[in-house]
C-alpha positions in Angstrom: 0.0 0.0 0.0 1.3 3.5 -0.9 2.1 5.6 2.2 1.5 9.4 1.9 2.2 12.4 4.0 0.1 15.5 3.3 1.7 18.9 3.9 -0.6 21.9 3.6 -1.3 24.7 6.1 -5.1 24.6 5.5 -6.8 21.9 7.6 -9.8 21.7 5.2 -7.5 21.0 2.3 -5.6 18.3 4.2 -8.9 16.7 5.3 -10.1 16.7 1.7 -7.0 15.1 0.3 -7.0 12.5 3.1 -10.6 11.5 2.4 -9.9 11.1 -1.4 -6.8 9.1 -0.9 -8.1 6.9 1.9 -11.2 6.0 -0.1 -8.8 4.9 -2.9 -6.9 2.6 -0.5 -3.9 4.9 0.0 -2.5 5.0 3.5 -2.2 8.6 4.8 0.5 8.3 7.5 0.4 11.9 8.7 -0.5 15.6 8.1 2.0 18.5 8.3 0.9 22.1 8.8 4.1 23.7 7.4 7.3 22.9 5.6 9.3 22.3 8.8 6.9 19.7 10.0 6.9 18.1 6.6 10.7 17.7 6.7 10.6 16.3 10.2 7.7 14.0 9.6 9.3 12.7 6.4 12.4 11.8 8.3 10.4 9.9 11.0 7.5 8.4 9.0 9.3 7.7 5.8 6.3 8.0 3.5 6.5 6.9 -0.1 5.1 10.3 -1.3 4.9 13.7 0.3 1.9 15.7 -1.1 3.4 19.2 -0.8 1.8 22.6 -1.0 4.2 25.4 -2.0 3.0 28.4 0.1 3.2 27.4 3.8 4.4 29.2 7.0 7.8 28.7 8.8 9.3 26.9 5.8 7.8 27.0 2.3 7.2 23.9 0.2 10.2 24.6 -2.1 12.8 24.7 0.7 11.1 21.7 2.4 11.4 19.8 -0.9 15.0 20.8 -1.2 15.8 19.6 2.3 14.0 16.3 1.8 15.9 15.7 -1.5 19.3 16.6 0.1 18.6 14.3 3.0 18.7 11.3 0.8 15.3 10.2 2.0 13.6 7.8 -0.4 10.4 9.8 -0.1 9.3 11.5 -3.3 7.6 14.9 -3.4 4.5 15.6 -5.4 3.9 19.4 -5.6 0.4 20.8 -5.8 0.4 24.3 -7.3 -2.0 26.9 -8.6 -1.8 29.3 -11.6 -0.8 32.2 -9.3 2.3 30.3 -8.2 3.8 29.8 -11.6 7.0 31.6 -10.6 7.7 28.9 -8.1 7.3 25.9 -10.3 10.8 26.0 -11.9 12.5 26.4 -8.5 10.5 23.5 -7.1 11.7 21.4 -10.0 15.3 22.3 -9.3 14.7 21.5 -5.6 14.0 17.9 -6.4 10.3 17.5 -6.7 9.2 14.4 -8.6 5.8 15.6 -9.8 3.5 18.6 -10.2 -0.3 18.9 -10.4 -2.7 21.8 -10.3 -4.8 22.1 -7.1 -8.0 21.8 -9.0 -7.1 18.3 -10.1 -9.9 15.7 -10.1 -10.0 12.8 -7.6 -9.0 10.1 -10.0 -6.1 12.1 -11.4 -4.8 12.8 -7.9 -4.8 9.2 -6.9 -3.2 8.2 -10.2 -0.5 10.8 -9.7 0.3 9.7 -6.2 0.7 6.1 -7.3 2.7 7.1 -10.4 5.2 9.1 -8.3 5.3 6.3 -5.6 6.2 3.9 -8.4 9.4 5.8 -9.2 8.1 7.8 -12.2 8.1 11.6 -12.5 4.9 13.4 -13.4 4.3 16.8 -14.7 0.9 18.0 -15.7 0.8 19.1 -19.3 -0.4 22.5 -18.3 2.5 22.9 -15.9 5.0 21.9 -18.5 3.5 24.3 -21.0 3.8 27.1 -18.5 7.4 26.2 -17.8 8.1 26.5 -21.5 6.3 29.8 -21.6 8.5 31.0 -18.7 11.6 30.3 -20.7 10.2 32.0 -23.8 9.3 35.1 -21.9 12.3 35.2 -19.6 15.0 32.9 -20.9 17.7 32.3 -18.3 21.3 32.9 -18.9 22.6 29.7 -20.5 24.7 27.7 -18.1 28.0 26.1 -19.2 27.3 22.6 -20.5 28.2 20.3 -17.6 31.1 18.0 -18.3 28.8 15.0 -17.5 27.1 15.5 -20.9 30.3 14.3 -22.5 29.5 10.9 -21.0 26.3 10.5 -23.0 26.2 8.7 -26.3 24.7 10.5 -29.3 21.5 8.4 -28.8 21.3 9.4 -25.2 21.7 13.1 -26.0 18.9 12.7 -28.6 16.6 11.0 -26.0 17.4 13.6 -23.4 16.4 16.3 -25.9 13.1 14.6 -26.5 12.5 14.2 -22.8 13.1 17.9 -22.4 10.5 18.6 -25.1 7.9 16.8 -23.0 7.6 13.6 -25.0 6.5 10.5 -23.1 8.4 7.2 -23.5 6.0 5.7 -26.1 6.3 8.9 -28.1 10.1 8.8 -27.9 10.0 5.2 -29.0 7.8 6.0 -32.0 9.9 9.0 -33.0 13.2 7.1 -32.9 11.8 3.8 -34.2 13.1 1.9 -31.1 11.3 -0.3 -28.6 9.8 1.1 -25.4 12.1 -1.1 -23.2 15.1 0.4 -25.0 13.9 4.0 -24.3 13.5 3.1 -20.6 17.0 1.7 -20.5 18.5 4.8 -22.2 16.7 7.1 -19.7 17.9 5.1 -16.8 21.4 5.4 -18.0 21.0 9.1 -18.6 19.8 9.7 -15.1 22.6 7.6 -13.7 25.4 9.3 -15.7 24.1 12.8 -15.0 23.3 12.1 -11.3 19.7 13.2 -11.8 17.0 12.2 -9.4 14.3 11.7 -12.0 12.8 12.8 -15.3 11.7 16.2 -14.0 15.3 17.1 -13.3 16.2 15.8 -16.8 13.7 18.3 -18.3 15.3 21.2 -16.3 18.8 20.2 -17.4 17.8 20.0 -21.0 16.6 23.6 -20.9 19.4 24.9 -18.8 22.1 23.5 -21.0 20.4 24.6 -24.2 19.6 21.1 -25.5 16.0 22.3 -25.9 15.3 25.7 -27.2 11.8 27.1 -26.4 9.7 27.4 -29.6 11.9 24.9 -31.5 9.9 21.8 -30.7 8.3 21.3 -34.1 
């Protein structure tokens, strides 16, 4: 059974998420009222997934996510965001979050997202990815020096990393490159290992930061 910690400063929100998840057979192991509690409870309860709000007192969700990732805890963070918090999404990705959903997500989608992230996959709602790309188009960051680790990648791995950065799912990558789905998964696993990336979300960030993907050039 998937074990989840809910971190949100609003009791009504926490209660609503708990009800939805428990009805779906998910074990809610605790509720944190702020980011500091989320970090401490993650350390003691070791949930599979932390359902994390961004704007919370004492310690916000981004810093809490960063501390959880740096601690080496196996728990994965699923961020719930809203349109008015767009400016925080990119920072949360860099902090180590494994998934993003909008707060108006439906019940079934929420449960599916929790299980997906708990299973080791990264999840980014298409609307969130679209707004991330828009962020880069409107305010492209200064390009970073391409990390030496990229030299470790084969031409095929660079090609796949580029497609991951463009938001393609594994089946789409397989179809685009005329290779099997297991082969795509193997390449992505090697990419994450070579670049010391936590998951697919961080791969997307790296693809943009290093210039492998240029906003507006996805056609």
